[in-house]
C-alpha positions as CSV (number, residue, x, y, z in Angstrom):
1,M,0.1,0.1,0.1
2,P,1.2,3.3,-0.6
3,G,2.2,5.3,2.4
4,L,1.1,8.7,3.0
5,A,3.7,10.4,1.5
6,V,3.2,9.1,-2.1
7,I,-0.8,9.4,-1.4
8,N,-0.2,13.2,-1.1
9,A,2.2,13.1,-3.5
10,M,4.6,15.0,-1.3
11,P,8.3,16.0,-2.9
12,P,10.9,13.1,-2.4
13,A,13.0,15.4,-0.5
14,F,12.2,18.1,2.0
15,D,10.8,21.8,0.4
16,P,10.0,24.0,2.8
17,G,7.8,25.7,0.1
18,W,5.1,22.6,-0.3
19,A,1.9,22.6,1.3
20,S,-0.6,20.4,1.7
21,G,-3.3,22.6,0.9
22,A,-6.9,21.8,0.8
23,G,-5.6,19.1,3.5
24,L,-3.9,15.7,3.9
25,V,-5.8,12.3,2.5
26,V,-5.0,9.5,5.0
27,A,-6.8,7.0,3.1
28,H,-8.4,5.3,0.0
29,D,-11.1,2.7,0.2
30,V,-12.1,-0.2,-2.5
31,L,-15.2,2.0,-3.4
32,G,-12.9,5.1,-4.5
33,G,-14.0,7.0,-0.9
34,V,-11.2,9.3,0.5
35,F,-10.9,10.2,3.9
36,A,-9.0,13.1,4.2
37,L,-8.3,15.8,7.5
38,N,-9.1,19.3,6.9
39,G,-6.6,21.8,6.1
40,G,-6.7,25.1,7.6
41,N,-9.3,26.6,5.6
42,P,-12.0,24.0,4.8
43,R,-14.2,26.8,2.8
44,E,-11.8,27.5,0.4
45,A,-10.9,24.1,-0.6
46,G,-15.2,23.5,-1.0
47,R,-15.0,21.2,2.2
48,P,-17.4,20.7,4.5
49,G,-16.1,20.8,8.4
50,E,-13.7,22.3,10.5
51,P,-9.9,22.4,10.5
52,G,-8.3,19.4,11.7
53,E,-11.3,17.6,10.7
54,I,-11.8,13.7,9.0
55,V,-14.1,14.5,6.0
56,Y,-14.9,11.5,3.9
57,F,-15.4,12.0,-0.1
58,A,-18.3,9.8,-1.0
59,P,-18.2,8.2,-4.5
60,D,-21.9,7.0,-3.9
61,A,-22.9,11.2,-3.7
62,L,-20.1,12.1,-5.0
63,G,-19.5,14.8,-2.3
64,W,-17.6,15.4,0.8
65,E,-19.0,14.4,4.2
66,A,-17.8,16.1,7.7
67,L,-17.4,13.1,10.0
68,G,-17.6,15.2,13.0
69,A,-14.3,14.1,14.2
70,G,-10.4,14.8,14.1
71,H,-8.2,12.1,13.4
72,S,-7.6,10.3,16.5
73,A,-11.1,9.6,17.4
74,W,-11.8,8.9,13.7
75,L,-8.9,6.1,14.2
76,S,-10.9,5.1,17.6
77,W,-14.2,4.9,15.8
78,I,-12.6,2.9,12.9
79,I,-11.2,0.4,15.7
80,S,-14.1,-0.1,17.6
81,G,-15.8,-1.1,14.5
82,G,-17.6,2.3,13.3
83,L,-16.8,0.9,9.3
84,Q,-19.7,-1.8,10.1
85,E,-21.9,0.7,10.1
86,F,-21.0,3.4,8.1
87,Y,-20.9,1.3,4.9
88,E,-23.6,-1.1,5.6
89,G,-25.3,0.5,2.5
90,L,-22.7,0.2,0.2
91,R,-21.9,-3.9,0.6
92,W,-23.1,-6.9,-1.1
93,D,-22.7,-10.7,-0.5
94,G,-19.6,-12.4,-1.0
95,W,-17.9,-8.4,-0.7
96,R,-15.2,-9.7,1.6
97,D,-14.3,-12.6,-0.9
98,E,-14.4,-9.7,-3.8
99,V,-11.6,-6.9,-2.0
100,S,-10.1,-9.9,-0.4
101,V,-8.0,-10.0,-3.3
102,L,-7.2,-7.0,-4.2
103,N,-3.8,-5.2,-3.4
104,G,-3.0,-2.1,-2.1
105,R,-3.2,0.6,-5.0
106,Q,-6.7,-1.6,-6.6
107,G,-9.9,-0.6,-6.2
108,L,-13.3,-1.5,-7.8
109,S,-15.3,-0.2,-10.5
110,F,-18.6,-0.6,-11.3
111,F,-21.0,-0.1,-13.5
112,P,-23.5,1.2,-13.3
113,P,-21.4,3.8,-10.6
114,L,-21.8,3.6,-7.3
115,W,-23.8,7.3,-7.6
116,S,-27.2,6.5,-10.2
117,A,-30.5,5.4,-9.4
118,E,-29.1,1.8,-10.7
119,A,-26.4,0.8,-8.5
120,R,-28.5,2.4,-5.6
121,Q,-31.4,0.6,-6.3
122,D,-29.6,-3.1,-6.0
123,L,-25.7,-3.2,-5.3
124,S,-25.3,-6.4,-5.8
125,T,-26.5,-6.7,-9.6
126,T,-23.5,-3.9,-10.7
127,S,-20.6,-5.5,-12.5
128,R,-17.6,-5.0,-11.0
129,R,-14.1,-5.5,-11.6
130,A,-10.7,-4.7,-9.9
131,V,-8.6,-1.6,-11.9
132,P,-5.9,1.2,-10.3
133,M,-7.2,3.2,-7.5
134,A,-5.9,6.0,-9.9
135,E,-8.4,4.8,-12.5
136,V,-11.1,4.8,-9.4
137,L,-10.0,8.4,-8.1
138,S,-10.0,9.8,-11.6
139,L,-13.4,8.3,-12.7
140,S,-14.5,9.8,-9.2
141,R,-13.8,13.3,-10.2
142,T,-14.3,13.5,-13.8
143,S,-18.1,12.2,-12.8
144,C,-18.1,14.8,-10.0
145,L,-17.2,17.5,-13.0
146,Q,-19.4,16.2,-15.6
147,V,-22.7,15.7,-13.5
148,D,-22.7,19.0,-11.2
149,G,-19.7,20.8,-12.4
150,A,-18.1,20.8,-9.0
151,D,-14.5,19.3,-8.5
152,P,-14.0,17.6,-5.5
153,G,-10.0,18.6,-5.5
154,F,-7.0,16.5,-5.0
155,L,-8.2,12.8,-4.0
156,G,-4.9,11.3,-3.8
157,A,-2.1,10.0,-5.8
158,A,-2.1,6.0,-6.1
């Protein structure tokens, strides 16, 4: 799996002029979701929430959602089983088997896409295939721009 430096496209050598911009991407999920730690001015970056708050780019809604927690509380929530409820509507029979064969640089491509009415109606009937995470993130960003003209910003390098 890529590290935080790779995901956030940090320069390989220390650069005092480098800034994270909107914040730091702290995790990707196989659906193309992105967890990010908000930077100093989330509103300027088009993100909800407060500085230092974890936000989630939801591929089924094509937008950012504030999670109401900082990084430590978010990690605690994950460890205590919070993801079970969080992903409840985005799991299908056999999902564990499908995702267990993915490597840390892959995600799932869905057709119809997660944000479509068809996928929301019955996720188990979607066609899914493993693709590079960079492709999943690029498709999410392109879909945002085409559907509502909003740019979600940097979703991380993969």
